[in-house]
Structure formats: structure tokens, C-alpha cells
N, C-alpha and C positions, 0 to 999 in steps of 0.2 A: 420685459423692457420697461424701464422707468420713463415716463413721459414728462417732458419739461414744458411742452407747448399745449398740452391738452389734459383735461380732467374728464374721466370716464365714470359714469354711473349706469349700471344695468339693473332695472327693476320693472316688474310687470310687463315684460315683453319688449321694452324700449331701451335702447342704448343711447344715453344722452352724452354727447361729446361737447364739452365747452372749451372755447379758446382761452388759454391762460398764458402766462409766461411773459417774456420781455416785450417791451414796446416795439422793437425792431428785431423779430426773430431771425435766426439763421435759416434761410429757406431750405437748404439741404437737410439740416437736422429736422425741420418741421415736416418735410416730405417723407423722410425715413420713418419718423414716428407715426405719421398718419397712415402710411401704407401698411406698416406693421399692425396698427390698430384695426384697420378695416379688414385685413386678412383674418385676424383673430375673431372679429365679429361675424364674418361670413360662416365660420365653423361653429359658432355658439348657438345651440338650438334654443336657448332662452331668449334670443334676440329676434324679433319679428319686424322691427322698424328702427331706423337710425335717425336720430335728431342731432344736427350740428347747430350750435348756437353760440353767440358771443357771451363769454363769461366776463372776466375782468379785462379782456382784450377784444377789440372789435375786429371785423373782417377788413383789416388794413395791412396788406402785405405788399412788398415792393422789391424791385431789383436793388442791388447795391450799386446805385448809379455812379457813385464816386469811384468805386473800383473799376467799373466798366469804362468810365471816361478815361481813367489813367492807363487802362490797358489798350486803348486804341492805338493801332500801328505797331503793337508788340506781338510777338509770336503767340503768346498765350491769350491774347485778347479775344479772338473768336471762340476759343475753347471755353472761356468763361461764359460768354453769351450762350453757347450751345448747352452748357450745363444748366443754365437757368431755364432754357426752353424744355429740356428734358424733365426738369422738376414740374413744370406746368403740365406737360403731357401726362406724367405719372399721376398727378393729383386729379386731374380732370377725368382721365380714363378709369381710375380707381373708383370714382363715384359713379360714373355712367355704366360701368360694367358690374357694379354690385347687384347681386341677385335679390337683395333686400331693399325696400324703399328707403330713400334718403331724403329727409326734410331739412332744409336750411331755414333758420329763423333769426332775425336780427332786430335789435332795439336801438341800434346806433348807426354808425356810418360805415358804408361799404366803399372801400377805396382801392385804387391801383390793382395789384394782382389779386387782392382779396375779392374783387368784383367777379373775376373769372371763377374763382373758387366757389363763391356763393351761387353763381348762375349754373354751375354744373349739377346742382341738386335736382331731384325729380320734382319737388314741390318747394316753393319759396314763400315765406311769410315775413312780414315786417310791420313794425308799428308805424303810426302816422308821423313819428318824429325822425324816422330814418332818412338818410340821403345816400345817393349813389353817384360815384365818380369813377370813370374808367381810367386806365393808365394814360398819362399825358404823352401824346405822340410828338410833342414839341421837341423832345430829345432826338427825334428822327428814327425811332424804332417802332415797329408794329406793336399794337397792344397785346398780342399773344393771347394765351390762355383760351384759345378757341373762340374769342369774341367776334372775329370776323365771320365766323360760322353761325354763332348763336344769335347775335344781335339782329341781323337782317331777318331772321326767322321769327324772333319774338316781337320785334318792332315792325320795321319796314326797311327796305334798302336805303331809302333817302333819310329816314329817321335815324338809322344807325350811323350814316355818314355825318349828319348834323351833330349828333351827340359826340362822336369821336373827334371830329374836327374842331368843334367849339371848345372842348375841354371843360365844359361846365359841369356843375353838380346838379343832379336831378332829384327833386323832392319825392317823397314816397307816394304822394297822390298821383303824380305824373307817371311814376314807375309802374303803378298799378294800372293806369289807363293804357299804357303802351305794351303791357304784358311782361315786364321784367319781374314782377312779383305776382303771386296768384291770390293772395289774401292780405288785405290791409286790416290791421287790428288796432283798436284804441288801447293805449297803454294800460288803462285800468282793467281791461279784459284779457290781457296777454296770457297769463298762466292758465286761465279758464279755456281760452281758445286752443292753446297748445295741448292741454290735457284732453279736450274733446276730440281733437284730430288723432292723437295717439291712441286713444281708446278705440276709435273707429278702425284705425289701421291695423292694430294688433288683433282685432276680432275677425279680420278677413282671412279666408283660406289662402295659404301662401302660394299654391300653384297659380291661382288666378291673378294674384298680385304680380308675381314674376312674369307671367305671360303677357299681361296688359302692358307692363313696362317695356318689354321687348317689342311688342307690337307697335306701340306708339313711337318708339325710337326708329323703327324700320319703315313706318308709314310713308315718310317723305320720299323714299327711294323705291317704293313698290307701287304697281298699279292696282286697281280695285280687284281684279281677278286673283292676283297673287295674294292680296290681303285676305280675301275670302277663304282661300286655301289655308292660309296661316290660321285664321280663326277656327276652321274645322279641325285642323290638326291639334291646335291648342285646346279646343273643347274636349277632345278625346282624352288628353292628358288630365284635364280638370276632372272629367267624369270618373276617372280611375282613382282619384285621390280620396282618402278617408276624410280629409278636412272638408272637401266639397260635400261629401255625404252628410257630415255633421252640420255644415252650414245650411244645406237644403232642408234638413229636418227641422232645424231651429226656425228657419224662415216660414215654413209651412205651418208650424205650430204657433206662430206669432210671438216668439220670444227672442230675446237677445242671447247670443251665444259667445262665450269666451273660452278659448282653448286653454287647457291646463298648461301652465308655463313651467317648463323644467327649470331646475336650479341652474343659474348661470355658470359658465365655465371660467369666467374671468375672476382674477384675484383682485382683492381690494388694494 
């Protein structure tokens, strides 16, 4: 599949996905491309970590509000809104259900539906120059994209309401303070910080990466006893892994370990 909205580079265990393409992409096409891309990367043994970053296009995605407005009261109106919501569900769940760690990193503005896309990642980085703006609910529609689930957990219930109701843009420093981003990076150290994190992520045994992601995702819905059982069952899976054996040996010998990276399955 030829991608119009994304540029892909796979090297040294990392798949770098950069947003490119038109300023106002067709969300249906973008969703189809991203789903296809992620499915291919799940099967690629050369990929141990996935990085999504803004290239020549920022995380600025939005409804076609003009078409939605014109369709109000017409038979096809709700079907158009339903299609938009299905796009949001597919994109967010594709990221959350990925067995490989997904990092989102931005140097620019996060706006509208792109905000939900960005927040769906496992780990989020931004420069000090970034800003964050949720979909404007002044049109009368919920922000969607799982934001009513994610924001109260990352911020606080009252903080999420203030942010969504006010319609304001949030600077990166505040976004870091309230938990929307996990690491704030000075622009001059951007590439260095990204490379250091990728180097660390691709050196980790994959079973423990996958199981810690699953455990963290389920923690909010499980009690302590259930989570302890999960830890024990996961520990047994890790123990049986050759990657764990290699990692334990490297750690006890006081050396860094990098797994041999197979050749990527992706075509240029």
C-alpha cells in the first residue's frame, strides 16, 4: 500500500512513522493507511518499538465540520457522524492494542482529533514549544477519541472539565505538570533524547515490554490480588523467553545488551 499521509522508516529496531501529506487529510484515508501500516509492523520481526512523530504535518486532525453541519436533519447526517466515530475508535484501539510499544513525539501543535491520536500512545514526548488543544465542544459534539476516558485519568476530573469547557490551548509545561506528556524536551536536545529512548526500548526483552504494557492497561480495573496473580503468570512467560535469558546474563555481567536485529520485512 502506498501511503499518502505517513512516511515510514525502519532501522535499528525502530519503525519511525512521520505525519506528512495534505494540511487537512481525509480522515477515512488516513485511518485506512494507519491501520494497514500498524498491522504490517506487528508482523515485522525487525520492529521492536514504534515512534509516531510530526514530520511536515502536525498532529492537527479534525472533523469535516462543514459537511456535518450541512447534513444535520438529513437522512445521511448521523451516518456521517457515525463514520467519524468509527475512525476514532479504530485509530485509538489500533495503538492501544499494539503488542509493540508506541511512542508519540511532537515538536509542534496538537489540535482537535490529533489530540486523541497523540494521547493514545503508550509514552508521549514533546518539546517546550508544543501546545495542546482539544476538540472544541462549542459545536455541541462530544470531543470523542476516548478523551472523556483518558483526560480524567491523566489530569483530574475537574481539570479535564475545565480544559474541555474552556476551549483553551495548554502550553507544554502545563501539559507535563498535569500528566498529558511524560517527558518535556528542550528543542536543542530533541534528536538526542529520542535516540536515547529508542536505544533503551529496543534493548529490552520483548515479552516483558508486552506484559508490562498489558498490566498497566488493566491495573485500573483490577484489585491488588488479581494484579499479583497477573504478575506471577507474566513472570513465568518472561522466564521461558530466550530474550529474558540473554537480558539476565548481560545484566549480571555488567554489560549492555542489544538483540540482533533481523532485516526488516518492509519495502522502501
